[in-house]
N, C-alpha and C positions, 0 to 999 in steps of 0.2 A: 431520396430527394436530392437534387443537386442543381447548382447554378454554375454558369461559366462566367468568369470575370477575368479579363486580361489573359485569356488562354488557360486558366486553371479552374479546377472544380472546387466549388464550395458546397459543403453539405455532407451527409453521411447516410448510411443505411441504418435505420433504427434498430434492426435486429442485431447487426454487427456491433453497433454502439452499445447495446444492452449487454451483449456478451463480454465486450471489453470492460464495461463498468463493473460487471459481476466479478470478472477475473481480477481486476485491480483491487476491488474492495476485499476480496478473499485473501489477498496478500497480508492484510493486517492480522488476520487470525494466524496465518503461518508465522509471521514475525513474532507474535505474542507467544506462540508455542516454542519457537526457537529460544526466546528469552527465558521461558520457564525451564526448558531443558538445560540450558547453561547454568542457570541459577541453582537448579537441583543438583546437577553434577558437581558444581563447585562446593555446595553445602555438604556433600557426601564424600568428598575427596580429602584424604589425609595429605595435607601439604602445609607446611609451616615455613615461616621465614620471610625475608624482605621481598622475594619475588612474588609470593602469594599476596602479600599486602599491596604490592604495586599493581598486580593484576586486578585484585578486588577493587582497589581505588579506581583504576581505569574502567572496569566493568560498571561500577556504580555511577561514576561521574561522567564518563564519555560514551562508552559503548551502548549501555541501556538507553540513555537519553537519545542517542543518534538513531537507534533502532525504533524507539517509540515515535520519534518525529517521522521516520521513514514510513512506519505503519500508518500514521495519521495522514501523511501525504498521499499514500496509495488509496486510503479510504476516501479522502476528499476527492481525489481525481475520479475514483469509481462512482461516487455519488453524483459528481458533475456529469459524467457520461450518461448515467441513468436518467438524470433530469433532462439532458439534451435529447436523449432518445424519446422520452415521453413528450417533450415539446414538439419534436419533429412529427410524431404520430398525431398529435393534436392538430398541427398545422396542415398535415396531409389528409386529415380526416380518416385516419386509419384506426 
């Protein structure tokens, strides 16, 4: 489905939008796996001193939070794409 307004297309292919939505949503799982991998590696690494303390503090306070927000943003964008694809199908009668 598409419309032309002021020389540009407005619309999307529902199947492509569904694929994009699924791909975006899947990134949350990958990001969660990354966080688990780093957390596990950190827990099993013999490393003491101020550098480790600084890294752990950054990991807990900054990195994990940023990755969590990134995963949530990907998931939200993916769900939005899926919702729009379904709405396009409904409007198009497909």
